[in-house]
PDB file of N, CA, C and O in Angstrom:
ATOM      1  N   UNK A   1     -24.831 -19.325  20.601  1.00  0.00           N
ATOM      2  CA  UNK A   1     -25.652 -19.240  19.394  1.00  0.00           C
ATOM      3  C   UNK A   1     -24.839 -18.891  18.114  1.00  0.00           C
ATOM      4  O   UNK A   1     -25.430 -19.272  17.104  1.00  0.00           O
ATOM      5  N   UNK A   2     -23.688 -18.295  17.875  1.00  0.00           N
ATOM      6  CA  UNK A   2     -23.125 -17.970  16.969  1.00  0.00           C
ATOM      7  C   UNK A   2     -22.217 -18.970  16.586  1.00  0.00           C
ATOM      8  O   UNK A   2     -21.971 -19.162  15.396  1.00  0.00           O
ATOM      9  N   UNK A   3     -21.685 -19.639  17.504  1.00  0.00           N
ATOM     10  CA  UNK A   3     -20.839 -20.945  17.221  1.00  0.00           C
ATOM     11  C   UNK A   3     -21.575 -21.779  16.261  1.00  0.00           C
ATOM     12  O   UNK A   3     -21.077 -22.026  15.163  1.00  0.00           O
ATOM     13  N   UNK A   4     -22.768 -22.245  16.615  1.00  0.00           N
ATOM     14  CA  UNK A   4     -23.750 -23.379  16.136  1.00  0.00           C
ATOM     15  C   UNK A   4     -24.033 -22.802  14.916  1.00  0.00           C
ATOM     16  O   UNK A   4     -23.994 -23.547  13.936  1.00  0.00           O
ATOM     17  N   UNK A   5     -24.349 -21.470  14.735  1.00  0.00           N
ATOM     18  CA  UNK A   5     -24.880 -20.951  13.364  1.00  0.00           C
ATOM     19  C   UNK A   5     -23.821 -20.960  12.482  1.00  0.00           C
ATOM     20  O   UNK A   5     -24.061 -21.108  11.284  1.00  0.00           O
ATOM     21  N   UNK A   6     -22.486 -20.804  12.944  1.00  0.00           N
ATOM     22  CA  UNK A   6     -21.272 -20.856  12.090  1.00  0.00           C
ATOM     23  C   UNK A   6     -21.134 -22.387  11.633  1.00  0.00           C
ATOM     24  O   UNK A   6     -21.042 -22.713  10.449  1.00  0.00           O
ATOM     25  N   UNK A   7     -21.129 -23.277  12.692  1.00  0.00           N
ATOM     26  CA  UNK A   7     -21.163 -24.718  12.289  1.00  0.00           C
ATOM     27  C   UNK A   7     -21.901 -25.272  11.113  1.00  0.00           C
ATOM     28  O   UNK A   7     -21.502 -25.920  10.145  1.00  0.00           O
ATOM     29  N   UNK A   8     -23.227 -24.792  11.500  1.00  0.00           N
ATOM     30  CA  UNK A   8     -24.294 -24.983  10.604  1.00  0.00           C
ATOM     31  C   UNK A   8     -24.134 -24.385   9.158  1.00  0.00           C
ATOM     32  O   UNK A   8     -24.430 -24.995   8.131  1.00  0.00           O
ATOM     33  N   UNK A   9     -23.613 -23.078   9.216  1.00  0.00           N
ATOM     34  CA  UNK A   9     -23.401 -22.738   7.662  1.00  0.00           C
ATOM     35  C   UNK A   9     -22.302 -23.138   7.187  1.00  0.00           C
ATOM     36  O   UNK A   9     -22.288 -23.352   5.975  1.00  0.00           O
ATOM     37  N   UNK A  10     -21.027 -23.368   7.984  1.00  0.00           N
ATOM     38  CA  UNK A  10     -19.778 -24.290   7.238  1.00  0.00           C
ATOM     39  C   UNK A  10     -20.240 -25.501   6.620  1.00  0.00           C
ATOM     40  O   UNK A  10     -19.932 -25.859   5.483  1.00  0.00           O
ATOM     41  N   UNK A  11     -21.101 -26.205   7.530  1.00  0.00           N
ATOM     42  CA  UNK A  11     -21.482 -27.645   7.104  1.00  0.00           C
ATOM     43  C   UNK A  11     -22.264 -27.650   5.820  1.00  0.00           C
ATOM     44  O   UNK A  11     -22.207 -28.581   5.018  1.00  0.00           O
ATOM     45  N   UNK A  12     -22.965 -26.620   5.666  1.00  0.00           N
ATOM     46  CA  UNK A  12     -23.776 -26.429   4.235  1.00  0.00           C
ATOM     47  C   UNK A  12     -23.054 -26.136   3.296  1.00  0.00           C
ATOM     48  O   UNK A  12     -23.502 -26.304   2.162  1.00  0.00           O
ATOM     49  N   UNK A  13     -21.418 -25.490   3.518  1.00  0.00           N
ATOM     50  CA  UNK A  13     -20.781 -24.836   2.468  1.00  0.00           C
ATOM     51  C   UNK A  13     -21.143 -23.390   2.165  1.00  0.00           C
ATOM     52  O   UNK A  13     -21.001 -22.908   1.041  1.00  0.00           O
ATOM     53  N   UNK A  14     -21.631 -22.696   3.243  1.00  0.00           N
ATOM     54  CA  UNK A  14     -21.843 -21.218   3.211  1.00  0.00           C
ATOM     55  C   UNK A  14     -20.746 -20.677   3.926  1.00  0.00           C
ATOM     56  O   UNK A  14     -20.781 -20.245   5.078  1.00  0.00           O
ATOM     57  N   UNK A  15     -19.706 -20.732   3.117  1.00  0.00           N
ATOM     58  CA  UNK A  15     -18.424 -20.249   3.878  1.00  0.00           C
ATOM     59  C   UNK A  15     -18.504 -18.624   4.422  1.00  0.00           C
ATOM     60  O   UNK A  15     -18.219 -18.257   5.562  1.00  0.00           O
ATOM     61  N   UNK A  16     -18.979 -17.730   3.271  1.00  0.00           N
ATOM     62  CA  UNK A  16     -19.086 -16.286   3.761  1.00  0.00           C
ATOM     63  C   UNK A  16     -19.794 -16.184   5.223  1.00  0.00           C
ATOM     64  O   UNK A  16     -19.256 -15.733   6.234  1.00  0.00           O
ATOM     65  N   UNK A  17     -21.185 -16.726   5.113  1.00  0.00           N
ATOM     66  CA  UNK A  17     -22.030 -16.612   6.514  1.00  0.00           C
ATOM     67  C   UNK A  17     -21.335 -17.149   7.584  1.00  0.00           C
ATOM     68  O   UNK A  17     -21.244 -16.475   8.610  1.00  0.00           O
ATOM     69  N   UNK A  18     -20.689 -18.546   7.505  1.00  0.00           N
ATOM     70  CA  UNK A  18     -20.067 -18.968   8.574  1.00  0.00           C
ATOM     71  C   UNK A  18     -18.871 -17.978   9.040  1.00  0.00           C
ATOM     72  O   UNK A  18     -18.535 -17.917  10.223  1.00  0.00           O
ATOM     73  N   UNK A  19     -18.344 -17.319   8.176  1.00  0.00           N
ATOM     74  CA  UNK A  19     -17.085 -16.497   8.534  1.00  0.00           C
ATOM     75  C   UNK A  19     -17.919 -15.368   9.351  1.00  0.00           C
ATOM     76  O   UNK A  19     -17.598 -15.161  10.521  1.00  0.00           O
ATOM     77  N   UNK A  20     -18.674 -14.846   8.935  1.00  0.00           N
ATOM     78  CA  UNK A  20     -19.709 -13.972   9.571  1.00  0.00           C
ATOM     79  C   UNK A  20     -20.070 -13.953  10.870  1.00  0.00           C
ATOM     80  O   UNK A  20     -19.890 -13.023  11.656  1.00  0.00           O
ATOM     81  N   UNK A  21     -20.716 -15.264  11.142  1.00  0.00           N
ATOM     82  CA  UNK A  21     -21.063 -15.702  12.254  1.00  0.00           C
ATOM     83  C   UNK A  21     -19.838 -15.710  13.400  1.00  0.00           C
ATOM     84  O   UNK A  21     -19.884 -15.232  14.533  1.00  0.00           O
ATOM     85  N   UNK A  22     -18.778 -16.376  12.771  1.00  0.00           N
ATOM     86  CA  UNK A  22     -17.736 -16.256  13.742  1.00  0.00           C
ATOM     87  C   UNK A  22     -17.348 -15.192  14.161  1.00  0.00           C
ATOM     88  O   UNK A  22     -17.219 -14.943  15.359  1.00  0.00           O
ATOM     89  N   UNK A  23     -17.079 -14.324  13.139  1.00  0.00           N
ATOM     90  CA  UNK A  23     -16.466 -12.979  13.482  1.00  0.00           C
ATOM     91  C   UNK A  23     -17.568 -12.280  14.608  1.00  0.00           C
ATOM     92  O   UNK A  23     -17.126 -11.779  15.642  1.00  0.00           O
ATOM     93  N   UNK A  24     -18.997 -12.294  14.320  1.00  0.00           N
ATOM     94  CA  UNK A  24     -19.758 -11.696  15.234  1.00  0.00           C
ATOM     95  C   UNK A  24     -19.529 -12.351  16.584  1.00  0.00           C
ATOM     96  O   UNK A  24     -19.380 -11.652  17.587  1.00  0.00           O
ATOM     97  N   UNK A  25     -19.495 -13.739  16.637  1.00  0.00           N
ATOM     98  CA  UNK A  25     -19.323 -14.265  17.914  1.00  0.00           C
ATOM     99  C   UNK A  25     -17.979 -14.082  18.653  1.00  0.00           C
ATOM    100  O   UNK A  25     -17.962 -14.275  19.869  1.00  0.00           O
ATOM    101  N   UNK A  26     -16.717 -13.680  17.925  1.00  0.00           N
ATOM    102  CA  UNK A  26     -15.837 -13.266  18.761  1.00  0.00           C
ATOM    103  C   UNK A  26     -15.736 -11.847  18.992  1.00  0.00           C
ATOM    104  O   UNK A  26     -14.803 -11.384  19.649  1.00  0.00           O
ATOM    105  N   UNK A  27     -16.688 -11.094  18.463  1.00  0.00           N
ATOM    106  CA  UNK A  27     -16.884  -9.665  18.941  1.00  0.00           C
ATOM    107  C   UNK A  27     -17.750 -10.003  20.471  1.00  0.00           C
ATOM    108  O   UNK A  27     -17.233  -9.528  21.482  1.00  0.00           O
ATOM    109  N   UNK A  28     -18.568 -10.512  20.573  1.00  0.00           N
ATOM    110  CA  UNK A  28     -19.152 -10.962  21.864  1.00  0.00           C
ATOM    111  C   UNK A  28     -18.008 -11.673  23.032  1.00  0.00           C
ATOM    112  O   UNK A  28     -17.834 -11.363  24.210  1.00  0.00           O
ATOM    113  N   UNK A  29     -17.480 -12.496  22.383  1.00  0.00           N
ATOM    114  CA  UNK A  29     -16.594 -13.235  23.537  1.00  0.00           C
ATOM    115  C   UNK A  29     -15.271 -13.577  22.693  1.00  0.00           C
ATOM    116  O   UNK A  29     -15.211 -14.649  22.090  1.00  0.00           O
ATOM    117  N   UNK A  30     -14.203 -12.650  22.653  1.00  0.00           N
ATOM    118  CA  UNK A  30     -12.968 -12.499  21.913  1.00  0.00           C
ATOM    119  C   UNK A  30     -12.153 -13.984  22.480  1.00  0.00           C
ATOM    120  O   UNK A  30     -11.383 -14.582  21.728  1.00  0.00           O
ATOM    121  N   UNK A  31     -12.382 -14.368  23.602  1.00  0.00           N
ATOM    122  CA  UNK A  31     -11.432 -15.351  24.099  1.00  0.00           C
ATOM    123  C   UNK A  31     -12.101 -16.821  23.866  1.00  0.00           C
ATOM    124  O   UNK A  31     -11.717 -17.777  24.540  1.00  0.00           O
ATOM    125  N   UNK A  32     -13.127 -16.954  22.875  1.00  0.00           N
ATOM    126  CA  UNK A  32     -13.812 -18.433  22.587  1.00  0.00           C
ATOM    127  C   UNK A  32     -12.651 -18.995  21.719  1.00  0.00           C
ATOM    128  O   UNK A  32     -12.357 -18.394  20.685  1.00  0.00           O
ATOM    129  N   UNK A  33     -11.989 -20.096  22.079  1.00  0.00           N
ATOM    130  CA  UNK A  33     -10.844 -20.699  21.323  1.00  0.00           C
ATOM    131  C   UNK A  33     -11.728 -21.588  20.325  1.00  0.00           C
ATOM    132  O   UNK A  33     -11.269 -21.790  19.201  1.00  0.00           O
ATOM    133  N   UNK A  34     -12.930 -22.112  20.662  1.00  0.00           N
ATOM    134  CA  UNK A  34     -13.582 -23.063  19.737  1.00  0.00           C
ATOM    135  C   UNK A  34     -13.951 -22.385  18.254  1.00  0.00           C
ATOM    136  O   UNK A  34     -13.757 -22.883  17.145  1.00  0.00           O
ATOM    137  N   UNK A  35     -14.608 -20.952  18.623  1.00  0.00           N
ATOM    138  CA  UNK A  35     -14.742 -20.182  17.634  1.00  0.00           C
ATOM    139  C   UNK A  35     -13.411 -19.603  16.636  1.00  0.00           C
ATOM    140  O   UNK A  35     -13.496 -19.300  15.446  1.00  0.00           O
ATOM    141  N   UNK A  36     -12.408 -19.562  17.342  1.00  0.00           N
ATOM    142  CA  UNK A  36     -11.043 -19.098  16.607  1.00  0.00           C
ATOM    143  C   UNK A  36     -10.735 -20.404  15.945  1.00  0.00           C
ATOM    144  O   UNK A  36     -10.394 -20.277  14.769  1.00  0.00           O
ATOM    145  N   UNK A  37     -10.765 -21.475  16.348  1.00  0.00           N
ATOM    146  CA  UNK A  37     -10.358 -22.376  15.545  1.00  0.00           C
ATOM    147  C   UNK A  37     -11.474 -22.858  14.327  1.00  0.00           C
ATOM    148  O   UNK A  37     -11.056 -23.458  13.337  1.00  0.00           O
ATOM    149  N   UNK A  38     -12.693 -22.591  14.466  1.00  0.00           N
ATOM    150  CA  UNK A  38     -13.609 -22.678  13.380  1.00  0.00           C
ATOM    151  C   UNK A  38     -13.131 -21.826  12.595  1.00  0.00           C
ATOM    152  O   UNK A  38     -12.742 -22.199  11.488  1.00  0.00           O
ATOM    153  N   UNK A  39     -13.051 -20.597  12.945  1.00  0.00           N
ATOM    154  CA  UNK A  39     -12.543 -19.456  11.936  1.00  0.00           C
ATOM    155  C   UNK A  39     -11.565 -20.046  11.096  1.00  0.00           C
ATOM    156  O   UNK A  39     -11.766 -20.176   9.889  1.00  0.00           O
ATOM    157  N   UNK A  40     -10.565 -20.395  11.630  1.00  0.00           N
ATOM    158  CA  UNK A  40      -9.480 -20.751  11.020  1.00  0.00           C
ATOM    159  C   UNK A  40      -9.483 -21.923   9.889  1.00  0.00           C
ATOM    160  O   UNK A  40      -8.782 -21.975   8.879  1.00  0.00           O
ATOM    161  N   UNK A  41     -10.336 -22.725  10.278  1.00  0.00           N
ATOM    162  CA  UNK A  41     -10.964 -24.050   9.624  1.00  0.00           C
ATOM    163  C   UNK A  41     -11.745 -23.508   8.324  1.00  0.00           C
ATOM    164  O   UNK A  41     -11.475 -24.000   7.228  1.00  0.00           O
ATOM    165  N   UNK A  42     -12.536 -22.679   8.425  1.00  0.00           N
ATOM    166  CA  UNK A  42     -13.244 -21.835   7.440  1.00  0.00           C
ATOM    167  C   UNK A  42     -12.377 -21.088   6.533  1.00  0.00           C
ATOM    168  O   UNK A  42     -12.647 -21.187   5.336  1.00  0.00           O
ATOM    169  N   UNK A  43     -11.333 -20.319   6.895  1.00  0.00           N
ATOM    170  CA  UNK A  43     -10.654 -19.557   6.101  1.00  0.00           C
ATOM    171  C   UNK A  43      -9.772 -20.542   5.274  1.00  0.00           C
ATOM    172  O   UNK A  43      -9.572 -20.351   4.074  1.00  0.00           O
ATOM    173  N   UNK A  44      -9.199 -21.714   6.027  1.00  0.00           N
ATOM    174  CA  UNK A  44      -8.544 -22.500   5.195  1.00  0.00           C
ATOM    175  C   UNK A  44      -9.186 -22.877   3.874  1.00  0.00           C
ATOM    176  O   UNK A  44      -8.726 -22.736   2.741  1.00  0.00           O
ATOM    177  N   UNK A  45     -10.630 -23.509   4.354  1.00  0.00           N
ATOM    178  CA  UNK A  45     -11.452 -24.025   3.253  1.00  0.00           C
ATOM    179  C   UNK A  45     -11.691 -23.028   2.090  1.00  0.00           C
ATOM    180  O   UNK A  45     -11.614 -23.425   0.927  1.00  0.00           O
ATOM    181  N   UNK A  46     -12.017 -21.578   2.426  1.00  0.00           N
ATOM    182  CA  UNK A  46     -12.093 -20.887   1.665  1.00  0.00           C
ATOM    183  C   UNK A  46     -10.792 -20.687   0.671  1.00  0.00           C
ATOM    184  O   UNK A  46     -10.916 -20.609  -0.552  1.00  0.00           O
ATOM    185  N   UNK A  47      -9.738 -20.626   1.245  1.00  0.00           N
ATOM    186  CA  UNK A  47      -8.406 -20.493   0.491  1.00  0.00           C
ATOM    187  C   UNK A  47      -8.408 -22.036  -0.359  1.00  0.00           C
ATOM    188  O   UNK A  47      -8.204 -21.851  -1.559  1.00  0.00           O
ATOM    189  N   UNK A  48      -8.538 -23.054  -0.105  1.00  0.00           N
ATOM    190  CA  UNK A  48      -8.620 -24.023  -0.798  1.00  0.00           C
ATOM    191  C   UNK A  48      -9.506 -24.121  -1.994  1.00  0.00           C
ATOM    192  O   UNK A  48      -9.141 -24.521  -3.099  1.00  0.00           O
ATOM    193  N   UNK A  49     -10.727 -23.711  -1.666  1.00  0.00           N
ATOM    194  CA  UNK A  49     -11.577 -23.491  -2.775  1.00  0.00           C
ATOM    195  C   UNK A  49     -11.099 -22.378  -3.967  1.00  0.00           C
ATOM    196  O   UNK A  49     -11.421 -22.511  -5.148  1.00  0.00           O
ATOM    197  N   UNK A  50     -10.389 -21.413  -3.522  1.00  0.00           N
ATOM    198  CA  UNK A  50      -9.958 -20.419  -4.286  1.00  0.00           C
ATOM    199  C   UNK A  50      -8.683 -20.856  -5.119  1.00  0.00           C
ATOM    200  O   UNK A  50      -8.414 -20.440  -6.246  1.00  0.00           O
ATOM    201  N   UNK A  51      -8.057 -21.621  -4.495  1.00  0.00           N
ATOM    202  CA  UNK A  51      -6.743 -22.283  -5.111  1.00  0.00           C
ATOM    203  C   UNK A  51      -7.367 -23.360  -6.343  1.00  0.00           C
ATOM    204  O   UNK A  51      -6.817 -23.495  -7.436  1.00  0.00           O
ATOM    205  N   UNK A  52      -8.450 -23.986  -5.980  1.00  0.00           N
ATOM    206  CA  UNK A  52      -9.033 -25.045  -6.675  1.00  0.00           C
ATOM    207  C   UNK A  52      -9.531 -24.304  -8.032  1.00  0.00           C
ATOM    208  O   UNK A  52      -9.286 -24.760  -9.149  1.00  0.00           O
ATOM    209  N   UNK A  53     -10.155 -23.280  -7.834  1.00  0.00           N
ATOM    210  CA  UNK A  53     -10.743 -22.468  -8.750  1.00  0.00           C
ATOM    211  C   UNK A  53      -9.675 -21.832  -9.903  1.00  0.00           C
ATOM    212  O   UNK A  53      -9.792 -21.692 -11.121  1.00  0.00           O
ATOM    213  N   UNK A  54      -8.719 -21.553  -9.081  1.00  0.00           N
ATOM    214  CA  UNK A  54      -7.696 -21.072 -10.108  1.00  0.00           C
ATOM    215  C   UNK A  54      -7.022 -22.001 -10.897  1.00  0.00           C
ATOM    216  O   UNK A  54      -6.678 -21.674 -12.033  1.00  0.00           O
ATOM    217  N   UNK A  55      -6.754 -23.250 -10.404  1.00  0.00           N
ATOM    218  CA  UNK A  55      -6.216 -24.446 -10.929  1.00  0.00           C
ATOM    219  C   UNK A  55      -7.426 -24.622 -12.139  1.00  0.00           C
ATOM    220  O   UNK A  55      -7.188 -24.649 -13.346  1.00  0.00           O
ATOM    221  N   UNK A  56      -8.302 -24.694 -11.731  1.00  0.00           N
ATOM    222  CA  UNK A  56      -9.261 -25.104 -12.968  1.00  0.00           C
ATOM    223  C   UNK A  56      -9.622 -24.120 -14.158  1.00  0.00           C
ATOM    224  O   UNK A  56     -10.058 -24.410 -15.272  1.00  0.00           O
ATOM    225  N   UNK A  57      -9.291 -22.750 -13.563  1.00  0.00           N
ATOM    226  CA  UNK A  57      -9.418 -21.748 -14.902  1.00  0.00           C
ATOM    227  C   UNK A  57      -8.086 -22.031 -15.546  1.00  0.00           C
ATOM    228  O   UNK A  57      -8.206 -22.099 -16.770  1.00  0.00           O
ATOM    229  N   UNK A  58      -6.992 -22.198 -15.166  1.00  0.00           N
ATOM    230  CA  UNK A  58      -5.769 -22.172 -15.762  1.00  0.00           C
ATOM    231  C   UNK A  58      -5.672 -23.200 -16.787  1.00  0.00           C
ATOM    232  O   UNK A  58      -5.196 -23.031 -17.910  1.00  0.00           O
ATOM    233  N   UNK A  59      -6.308 -24.609 -16.178  1.00  0.00           N
ATOM    234  CA  UNK A  59      -6.468 -25.770 -17.087  1.00  0.00           C
ATOM    235  C   UNK A  59      -7.240 -25.242 -18.157  1.00  0.00           C
ATOM    236  O   UNK A  59      -6.868 -25.350 -19.326  1.00  0.00           O
ATOM    237  N   UNK A  60      -8.312 -24.669 -17.818  1.00  0.00           N
ATOM    238  CA  UNK A  60      -9.531 -24.495 -19.060  1.00  0.00           C
ATOM    239  C   UNK A  60      -8.576 -23.558 -20.206  1.00  0.00           C
ATOM    240  O   UNK A  60      -8.437 -23.800 -21.405  1.00  0.00           O
ATOM    241  N   UNK A  61      -8.081 -22.612 -19.544  1.00  0.00           N
ATOM    242  CA  UNK A  61      -7.280 -21.784 -20.429  1.00  0.00           C
ATOM    243  C   UNK A  61      -6.091 -22.329 -21.164  1.00  0.00           C
ATOM    244  O   UNK A  61      -5.767 -21.850 -22.251  1.00  0.00           O
ATOM    245  N   UNK A  62      -5.475 -23.250 -20.642  1.00  0.00           N
ATOM    246  CA  UNK A  62      -4.268 -23.986 -21.297  1.00  0.00           C
ATOM    247  C   UNK A  62      -5.004 -25.056 -22.320  1.00  0.00           C
ATOM    248  O   UNK A  62      -4.367 -25.570 -23.240  1.00  0.00           O
ATOM    249  N   UNK A  63      -6.274 -25.322 -22.105  1.00  0.00           N
ATOM    250  CA  UNK A  63      -6.861 -26.371 -23.047  1.00  0.00           C
ATOM    251  C   UNK A  63      -7.394 -25.638 -24.345  1.00  0.00           C
ATOM    252  O   UNK A  63      -7.681 -26.261 -25.368  1.00  0.00           O
ATOM    253  N   UNK A  64      -7.492 -24.413 -24.233  1.00  0.00           N
ATOM    254  CA  UNK A  64      -8.091 -23.748 -25.707  1.00  0.00           C
ATOM    255  C   UNK A  64      -6.930 -23.447 -26.737  1.00  0.00           C
ATOM    256  O   UNK A  64      -7.193 -22.968 -27.840  1.00  0.00           O
TER     257      UNK A  64
END
């Protein structure tokens, strides 16, 4: 159930919620490889989003 909830949250762009569902699912079943892969995918997306925001912020600061 946690995996499906995490996938749904991820597909909706609810990255923090998706991360939370993955972590809860891994508490219940630490060996779930699909959950581990999904968590890595979510963490990568979060990192990409943060980098994009930083670039936009930097570009806006340079434009002033």
